[in-house]
C-alpha positions as CSV (number, residue, x, y, z in Angstrom):
1,M,-101.7,50.8,-60.1
2,A,-103.5,52.2,-57.1
3,N,-106.8,51.1,-58.6
4,L,-105.6,47.6,-59.1
5,S,-104.2,47.6,-55.6
6,I,-107.6,48.5,-54.1
7,I,-109.4,45.9,-56.2
8,G,-106.9,43.2,-55.0
9,S,-106.9,44.2,-51.4
10,H,-109.0,43.2,-48.5
11,K,-108.5,46.6,-46.8
12,V,-107.3,50.1,-47.7
13,N,-105.7,51.9,-44.7
14,G,-105.5,55.7,-44.9
15,V,-103.4,55.6,-41.7
16,A,-104.4,59.1,-40.5
17,Q,-108.1,60.0,-40.2
18,L,-107.6,63.0,-42.6
19,H,-106.0,60.8,-45.2
20,T,-108.7,58.1,-44.9
21,E,-111.4,60.8,-45.5
22,I,-109.6,62.1,-48.5
23,L,-109.4,58.6,-50.0
24,K,-113.1,57.9,-49.3
25,T,-114.5,61.2,-50.4
26,K,-112.2,62.4,-53.2
27,I,-109.5,60.1,-54.6
28,F,-111.2,56.7,-54.5
29,R,-114.9,57.7,-53.9
30,D,-116.2,55.2,-56.5
31,F,-114.4,52.3,-54.8
32,Y,-115.6,53.6,-51.4
33,D,-119.2,53.8,-52.6
34,H,-119.0,50.2,-53.9
35,E,-117.1,48.7,-50.8
36,P,-117.2,51.1,-47.9
37,N,-116.1,48.4,-45.4
38,K,-112.8,48.0,-47.2
39,F,-111.6,51.5,-46.1
40,I,-110.2,51.6,-42.6
41,N,-108.2,54.0,-40.4
42,I,-105.5,52.3,-38.3
43,T,-102.4,54.1,-37.1
44,N,-99.4,51.8,-36.6
45,G,-97.1,54.3,-35.1
46,V,-94.1,53.8,-32.8
47,T,-94.9,54.3,-29.1
48,P,-93.2,57.2,-27.4
49,R,-91.4,54.9,-24.9
50,R,-90.0,52.8,-27.7
51,W,-88.9,55.8,-29.7
52,V,-87.1,57.3,-26.6
53,N,-85.5,54.0,-25.8
54,Q,-84.1,53.4,-29.3
55,A,-83.5,57.0,-30.6
56,N,-82.2,58.6,-27.4
57,P,-80.4,56.0,-25.2
58,D,-79.0,58.8,-23.0
59,L,-82.5,60.1,-22.2
60,S,-83.7,56.5,-21.7
61,L,-80.9,55.9,-19.1
62,F,-81.8,59.2,-17.4
63,Y,-85.4,58.1,-17.1
64,T,-84.4,54.8,-15.7
65,D,-81.9,56.2,-13.2
66,T,-84.3,59.0,-12.1
67,L,-87.3,56.7,-11.7
68,G,-85.3,53.9,-10.1
69,S,-86.4,51.3,-12.6
70,S,-87.1,50.7,-16.3
71,E,-90.8,50.1,-15.8
72,W,-91.5,53.3,-17.7
73,K,-90.7,51.3,-20.9
74,I,-93.9,49.3,-20.2
75,D,-96.0,52.1,-18.6
76,Y,-95.2,55.5,-20.1
77,E,-97.5,57.2,-17.6
78,L,-94.8,56.6,-15.0
79,L,-92.9,59.5,-16.5
80,E,-95.5,61.8,-14.9
81,Q,-93.4,61.3,-11.7
82,L,-90.6,63.3,-13.3
């Protein structure tokens, strides 16, 4: 099924650089040799500020109260002021 998925896909995302390299050099090397531009490495992770805001509302409130605003949700570097 993985072979069929690669054939029918525009891109193959290994997500982490290590995983992408394993796909390109070991698991799907023949496909990579044939269509190297199909293999990409894009991480679509959750930002730390979003994770804190949703997973730990008490910590989110602490940040907002301590910093005096909720701007840290847009600019995570503001947390350096803590």
